[in-house]
C-alpha positions in Angstrom: -82.7 -19.0 -9.1 -86.3 -20.0 -8.1 -88.7 -20.4 -10.9 -91.1 -17.9 -9.3 -88.3 -15.3 -9.2 -87.4 -16.0 -12.8 -91.0 -15.6 -13.9 -91.5 -12.3 -12.1 -88.2 -11.0 -13.5 -89.4 -11.8 -17.1 -92.8 -10.1 -16.4 -91.0 -7.0 -15.0 -88.8 -6.9 -18.0 -91.7 -7.1 -20.4 -93.5 -4.3 -18.5 -90.6 -1.9 -18.7 -90.0 -2.8 -22.4 -93.7 -2.0 -23.1 -93.3 1.4 -21.4 -90.0 2.3 -23.1 -91.1 1.1 -26.6 -94.6 2.6 -26.6 -95.8 5.1 -29.2 -94.1 8.5 -29.1 -96.9 11.1 -29.5 -97.3 14.6 -28.2 -99.5 14.4 -25.1 -99.8 18.2 -24.9 -98.1 18.3 -21.5 -94.7 17.4 -20.1 -94.0 13.7 -19.4 -92.9 14.4 -15.9 -96.4 15.0 -14.5 -96.2 14.0 -10.9 -98.0 16.4 -8.6 -99.8 16.6 -5.3 -96.9 14.6 -3.8 -97.1 13.6 -0.1 -94.6 12.0 2.2 -95.4 9.7 5.2 -93.3 7.7 7.6 -93.7 4.0 7.3 -94.7 2.2 10.5 -93.9 -1.5 10.0 -92.4 -1.6 6.6 -88.6 -1.0 6.6 -86.5 -0.5 3.5 -82.9 0.0 2.5 -81.5 1.7 -0.5 -78.3 -0.4 -0.7 -79.8 -3.9 -0.6 -76.9 -5.4 -2.4 -74.8 -5.0 0.7 -76.4 -8.2 2.0 -75.0 -10.2 -0.9 -71.6 -8.6 -0.5 -71.5 -9.6 3.2 -72.7 -13.1 2.4 -69.8 -13.2 -0.1 -67.3 -12.1 2.5 -68.5 -14.9 4.7 -68.6 -17.6 2.0 -65.0 -17.0 0.7 -63.6 -17.0 4.2 -62.6 -13.3 4.4 -64.3 -12.7 7.8 -62.7 -15.8 9.4 -59.3 -15.0 7.8 -59.2 -11.5 9.2 -60.1 -12.6 12.7 -57.6 -15.5 12.5 -54.6 -13.4 11.3 -55.2 -10.0 12.7 -54.9 -9.5 16.5 -55.2 -5.8 17.5 -57.8 -5.9 20.2 -57.3 -7.5 23.6 -61.0 -7.5 24.4 -63.8 -7.6 21.9 -66.3 -5.2 23.4 -68.2 -5.6 21.2 -66.4 -5.4 17.9 -64.0 -8.0 16.4 -61.2 -7.1 14.0 -63.3 -8.2 11.0 -66.1 -5.8 12.1 -63.8 -2.8 11.9 -62.2 -3.9 8.6 -65.5 -4.6 6.9 -67.0 -1.4 8.3 -64.5 0.6 6.2 -64.9 -1.6 3.1 -68.7 -1.4 3.3 -68.6 2.4 3.7 -67.0 2.5 0.3 -69.4 0.0 -1.2 -72.3 2.1 0.0 -70.8 5.1 -1.8 -69.3 6.7 1.3 -66.6 9.2 0.4 -65.0 9.7 3.8 -64.9 8.4 7.4 -67.7 10.7 8.4 -70.1 9.0 6.1 -70.0 5.9 8.4 -72.2 8.0 10.8 -75.0 8.0 8.2 -75.2 4.2 8.2 -74.5 4.0 12.0 -77.8 5.9 12.5 -79.7 3.9 9.9 -81.8 1.3 11.8 -82.6 -0.7 8.7 -79.0 -0.8 7.6 -78.1 -2.3 11.0 -80.9 -4.8 10.7 -79.7 -5.7 7.2 -76.3 -6.7 8.5 -77.8 -8.4 11.6 -76.0 -6.1 14.1 -76.9 -3.9 17.0 -74.4 -1.2 16.0 -71.3 -0.5 13.9 -68.1 1.5 14.8 -68.5 5.2 14.6 -66.0 7.3 12.5 -63.9 8.2 15.5 -63.6 4.6 16.5 -62.7 3.6 12.9 -59.9 6.2 12.9 -58.6 4.9 16.2 -58.6 1.4 14.8 -56.4 2.5 11.9 -53.9 4.0 14.4 -53.4 0.6 16.0 -51.7 -0.9 13.0 -48.0 -1.3 12.5 -46.4 -2.7 9.4 -46.6 -6.3 10.5 -50.3 -5.9 11.2 -51.0 -4.5 7.8 -49.2 -7.3 6.1 -51.2 -9.8 8.2 -54.3 -8.1 6.9 -53.1 -8.5 3.3 -52.3 -12.1 4.0 -55.9 -12.5 5.2 -57.1 -11.1 2.0 -54.9 -13.5 0.1 -56.6 -16.4 2.0 -60.0 -15.3 0.7 -58.5 -14.6 -2.8 -57.2 -18.2 -3.1 -60.6 -19.5 -2.1 -62.1 -17.6 -5.0 -59.4 -18.6 -7.4 -59.8 -22.3 -6.7 -63.4 -22.1 -8.1 -62.2 -20.7 -11.5 -62.0 -22.8 -14.7 -58.6 -24.3 -15.8 -58.2 -21.6 -18.4 -58.0 -19.0 -15.7 -54.7 -20.3 -14.6 -53.0 -20.0 -18.0 -51.4 -16.7 -17.1 -51.1 -14.2 -14.2 -50.0 -10.7 -15.3 -48.6 -8.7 -12.4 -48.5 -4.9 -12.9 -46.5 -2.5 -10.8 -46.9 1.2 -10.5 -46.7 4.1 -8.0 -49.1 6.9 -7.5 -49.3 10.1 -5.5 -51.7 10.7 -2.6 -51.9 14.4 -2.1 -53.0 15.9 1.3 -53.4 19.4 2.5 -52.8 18.4 6.1 -49.6 19.6 7.7 -49.3 17.3 10.7 -49.5 13.9 9.1 -46.4 11.9 10.1 -44.5 10.3 7.2 -45.6 12.8 4.5 -43.1 14.5 2.3 -42.9 16.6 -0.8 -43.0 14.7 -4.1 -41.1 15.3 -7.4 -44.2 17.2 -8.5 -44.0 19.6 -5.7 -47.1 18.2 -3.9 -47.2 17.0 -0.2 -48.4 13.6 0.8 -47.6 9.9 0.2 -46.4 7.8 -2.6 -48.0 4.3 -2.4 -47.0 1.4 -4.5 -49.7 -0.7 -6.2 -49.3 -4.3 -7.3 -52.3 -5.7 -9.2 -53.4 -8.6 -11.3 -54.2 -7.5 -14.8 -56.6 -10.3 -15.7 -59.0 -9.5 -12.8 -58.0 -6.0 -11.7 -57.5 -7.2 -8.1 -55.2 -5.3 -5.8 -52.5 -7.8 -4.7 -50.4 -5.5 -2.7 -50.7 -1.8 -1.6 -47.8 -0.3 0.2 -47.7 3.2 1.5 -44.5 5.2 1.3 -43.4 8.7 2.0 -44.1 11.2 -0.7 -40.4 11.7 -1.7 -39.6 8.0 -2.2 -38.8 6.7 -5.7 -41.3 4.6 -7.5 -39.2 1.4 -7.5 -38.4 1.4 -3.7 -39.6 -1.9 -2.3 -41.1 -2.9 -5.6 -39.0 -6.0 -6.2 -39.9 -7.4 -2.7 -43.6 -6.9 -3.3 -43.3 -8.4 -6.8 -41.7 -11.5 -5.2 -44.6 -11.8 -2.8 -47.1 -11.5 -5.6 -45.2 -14.1 -7.6 -45.2 -16.5 -4.6 -49.0 -16.0 -4.2 -49.6 -16.8 -7.9 -47.3 -19.8 -7.8 -49.3 -21.0 -4.7 -52.5 -20.6 -6.7 -51.2 -22.7 -9.6 -50.8 -20.2 -12.4 -48.8 -21.8 -15.2 -47.2 -18.6 -16.5 -46.4 -15.5 -14.5 -45.6 -12.1 -16.2 -44.2 -9.0 -14.7 -44.9 -5.5 -16.2 -43.8 -2.1 -15.3 -42.5 1.2 -16.6 -38.8 2.3 -16.6 -38.8 2.8 -12.8 -39.3 -0.9 -12.2 -36.7 -2.5 -14.6 -34.3 -3.3 -11.7 -31.3 -4.8 -13.3 -30.2 -6.6 -10.2 -33.4 -8.7 -10.1 -33.7 -9.6 -13.8 -31.5 -12.6 -13.7 -33.3 -13.9 -10.6 -36.7 -13.6 -12.2 -35.5 -15.1 -15.4 -34.0 -18.1 -13.6 -37.3 -18.5 -11.7 -39.3 -18.8 -14.9 -40.9 -15.4 -14.7 -41.5 -13.5 -17.9 -41.1 -9.8 -17.8 -41.7 -6.8 -20.0 -40.3 -3.5 -18.6 -39.7 -0.1 -19.9 -36.0 0.8 -19.8 -34.5 4.2 -19.3 -33.1 5.8 -22.5 -29.5 6.0 -21.4 -26.9 7.6 -23.8 -25.2 4.2 -24.6 -28.6 2.7 -25.7 -29.4 5.8 -27.8 -26.0 5.5 -29.4 -26.7 1.8 -30.3 -30.1 2.8 -31.7 -28.5 5.5 -33.8 -26.0 3.1 -35.3 -28.5 0.4 -36.2 -28.7 -0.2 -40.0 -31.8 0.9 -41.8 -32.8 -2.7 -42.6 -33.1 -3.3 -38.8 -36.1 -1.0 -38.6 -39.7 -2.0 -39.2 -42.9 0.1 -39.4 -45.1 -0.2 -36.3 -48.8 -0.5 -37.1 -51.3 -0.1 -34.3 -54.8 -1.6 -34.5 -57.8 0.8 -34.3 -58.9 1.5 -30.8 -62.4 0.2 -31.5 -64.5 -1.1 -34.4 -67.6 0.7 -35.5 -70.5 -1.6 -34.7 -73.1 0.3 -36.8 -72.4 2.7 -39.6 -69.4 5.0 -39.9 -70.3 8.6 -39.1 -68.6 11.8 -40.2 -66.1 13.0 -37.6 -67.0 16.3 -36.0 -64.8 19.3 -36.5 -61.7 19.4 -34.2 -62.4 22.6 -32.2 -59.3 22.2 -30.1 -56.9 21.9 -33.1 -58.5 24.9 -34.8 -57.9 27.1 -31.7 -54.3 25.8 -31.3 -53.5 26.7 -34.9 -55.2 30.1 -34.8 -53.3 31.1 -31.6 -50.1 29.6 -32.9 -49.4 27.4 -29.9 -46.5 25.0 -30.3 -47.7 21.4 -30.4 -46.1 18.0 -30.8 -47.5 15.6 -33.4 -46.6 12.0 -33.9 -45.7 11.3 -37.5 -44.7 7.7 -37.4 -43.3 4.8 -35.3 -40.6 2.3 -36.1 -39.1 -0.5 -34.0 -36.0 -2.6 -34.0 -34.3 -5.0 -31.5 -30.9 -6.1 -30.3 -29.4 -8.1 -27.5 -28.3 -6.2 -24.4 -26.8 -7.1 -21.1 -27.6 -4.6 -18.3 -24.8 -3.6 -16.0 -26.0 -5.7 -13.0 -26.9 -8.7 -15.1 -24.9 -11.7 -16.3 -27.3 -12.6 -19.1 -28.4 -10.9 -22.3 -32.0 -10.0 -22.9 -34.1 -8.6 -25.7 -34.0 -4.9 -26.0 -36.7 -3.5 -28.2 -36.3 0.1 -29.3 -39.3 2.2 -30.5 -38.4 5.2 -32.6 -41.0 7.9 -32.6 -40.8 10.7 -35.3 -42.3 13.8 -33.7 -42.9 17.0 -35.5 -43.0 20.4 -33.7 -45.7 22.6 -35.2 -46.7 26.2 -34.6 -49.8 27.5 -36.2 -49.7 26.3 -39.9 -45.9 25.9 -39.8 -43.9 22.8 -39.2 -40.8 23.9 -37.3 -38.7 20.8 -37.1 -38.7 17.0 -36.6 -37.5 15.2 -33.5 -36.5 11.6 -32.9 -37.3 10.1 -29.5 -36.3 6.6 -28.4 -38.3 4.4 -26.1 -36.7 1.1 -24.8 -38.3 -2.1 -23.6 -36.4 -5.0 -22.0 -37.9 -8.5 -22.1 -36.9 -12.2 -21.6 -39.6 -13.5 -23.9 -37.8 -14.6 -27.1 -40.9 -16.3 -28.6 -43.1 -13.3 -29.5 -42.5 -10.7 -32.2 -40.7 -7.5 -31.3 -43.8 -5.4 -31.9 -45.8 -7.6 -29.6 -43.4 -6.8 -26.8 -44.2 -3.1 -27.4 -47.9 -3.8 -27.3 -47.5 -5.9 -24.2 -45.6 -3.1 -22.4 -48.2 -0.6 -23.5 -51.1 -2.7 -22.2 -49.8 -2.1 -18.7 -51.2 1.4 -19.0 -54.6 -0.1 -18.2 -53.4 -0.1 -14.6 -53.8 3.7 -14.7 -57.5 3.1 -15.0 -57.4 0.9 -11.9 -55.5 3.6 -10.0 -58.2 6.1 -11.1 -60.9 3.8 -9.8 -59.2 3.3 -6.4 -58.7 7.1 -6.1 -61.9 8.5 -7.5 -64.4 5.6 -7.2 -63.4 3.7 -4.0 -61.6 6.6 -2.5 -59.0 4.2 -1.1 -56.1 6.4 -2.1 -56.6 9.1 0.4 -55.0 10.0 3.8 -57.7 10.8 6.4 -55.7 9.6 9.4 -52.6 10.9 11.1 -49.5 9.0 10.1 -48.0 6.7 7.4 -49.0 3.4 8.9 -52.5 4.4 9.8 -53.2 5.8 6.4 -51.6 2.7 4.9 -54.1 0.6 6.9 -56.9 2.7 5.8 -55.9 2.3 2.1 -55.7 -1.5 2.4 -59.0 -1.8 4.3 -60.9 0.5 1.9 -59.4 -1.1 -1.2 -61.0 -4.4 -0.1 -64.2 -2.9 -1.5 -62.7 -3.0 -4.9 -61.4 -6.6 -4.4 -64.9 -7.6 -3.2 -66.3 -6.3 -6.4 -63.8 -8.4 -8.4 -64.5 -11.5 -6.3 -68.3 -10.8 -6.7 -67.7 -11.2 -10.5 -65.4 -14.2 -10.2 -67.9 -16.1 -8.1 -70.5 -16.0 -10.9 -70.9 -19.5 -12.4 -70.4 -20.0 -16.1 -71.5 -23.6 -16.7 -74.6 -25.3 -18.3 -76.3 -24.5 -21.5 -75.9 -20.7 -21.1 -72.2 -20.9 -20.3 -71.2 -18.6 -23.1 -73.6 -15.9 -22.1 -72.8 -16.3 -18.4 -69.0 -16.0 -19.3 -69.7 -12.7 -21.1 -71.7 -11.4 -18.1 -68.9 -12.4 -15.8 -66.4 -10.5 -17.9 -68.7 -7.5 -18.0 -69.1 -7.3 -14.3 -65.3 -7.8 -13.8 -64.5 -4.8 -16.1 -67.2 -2.5 -14.6 -66.2 0.8 -13.1 -66.8 0.9 -9.4 -69.7 3.4 -9.6 -71.4 1.4 -12.3 -71.1 -1.7 -10.1 -72.6 0.1 -7.1 -75.6 1.3 -9.2 -76.1 -2.1 -10.7 -75.6 -4.5 -7.8 -75.4 -2.6 -4.5 -77.9 0.3 -4.8 -80.9 -2.1 -5.0 -83.9 -0.9 -2.9 -85.0 -3.7 -0.6 -87.5 -4.3 2.2 -85.8 -5.9 5.2 -87.9 -8.5 7.0 -86.6 -10.2 10.2 -88.3 -13.5 11.1 -87.5 -16.0 13.7 -84.6 -17.7 11.8 -84.4 -15.7 8.5 -83.3 -12.3 7.4 -85.2 -11.6 4.2 -84.2 -8.9 1.6 -87.3 -8.3 -0.5 -86.2 -6.5 -3.8 -88.7 -3.7 -4.5 -87.8 -2.7 -8.1 -86.7 -4.2 -11.3 -83.4 -3.5 -13.1 -81.8 -5.3 -16.0 -79.0 -6.6 -13.8 -81.3 -8.5 -11.4 -81.0 -11.9 -13.3 -77.2 -11.8 -12.7 -77.7 -10.6 -9.1 -80.0 -13.6 -8.3 -77.6 -16.1 -10.0 -75.0 -15.1 -7.4 -77.5 -15.2 -4.6 -78.2 -18.8 -5.6 -74.4 -19.7 -5.6 -74.1 -18.1 -2.1 -77.3 -19.8 -0.9 -78.8 -16.4 0.1 
């Protein structure tokens, strides 16, 4: 960044530190002392609350996302005045400006400064955005995902060599519930809710959404998963990843595909359904085959250990004598197994959980439950296969972010394909957040610190990212040849923000 900007950031940091670290004395009155407040309407000075959207848009241009969308997606015969990229980014930017639904587009459509910040006369209104979603068929949606892949590859090519050591592809399904009754393609799920059942394919290392496929609510989790996994594998091969790993729960261990993936050099760790023949094998394993499973603590105490507070929930459960299940211990063993549709044998890791049924102060009985994991990785320890399969649960956090943070997993339009298109376009907001982090440089004398900052941004929750890097108040100044965002307040995240600005030549 410019030396002048760096100097002013240091001064702002010192000022805020002096205010926060000042003496704490009783002033005799509340600290919140603002009074006699007046509001006026600015005449020439124009500001925007989401100044970070300018960097996001510059990022979309720099990585080739705008050009890729217009090159691959052809839904409009005449551009009067919007292009396909305008419609797609309109939905993505709505999420990045903390919009929760299509109607929130109207807020930014009537914000003159927001329009100036993006250098546009107008943006599509909510009705037009909904109509654009209805233009999509399955082929168009896949063209849009390929356009996102073009931009993704441009970002990946800028990463260090270590980035390409491994690509971990996670697969899972989730339910999108709707109270609407006229949405084509909806159906009742196994949970008794109405809506859709999209399939999510993601990259664990970066949290990016690789594929998002909408399906009817009554479809099984594994439907179409193998084909989408193959597309994700091809994308990672094209990018140059040296090792590709597939992970999924019991619904995705599709026996007919295991031999193909193994022959293709793909490593997989899948949960496997506890079928009667597998449970019989586990029951007949000798005692010497079993080993105790030790799990590492969830976190390390960074300061001093504190006494744990009383468990209120457990006390209520015991007093009211609710029946509860408690894990007493875990053991693991392994054996070779050839699934019915396979010609090769693979490692089958069995995890035995000893679960006690308790009621009040009484321990009723113990129960043994088996959990099975199939893998073609013969080099790691058996317990590491269990941990690897368990790590896939982090994808649940990604699903929660897409549903509650980005609001991409919703069904605001009228049929399966239009809602699918809405999900893909809105989920671009999450991918732009990931690409924002990946574009941060990590070289020079501060490489270690910059690498840590990059990882921090990459693992941020969506709302935290918006508050740190998008909701930045800026004054918008339009000159003859320049569009200037003048940042109006200091936050601790601004040094990282300006480093990306420098990379993008903002």
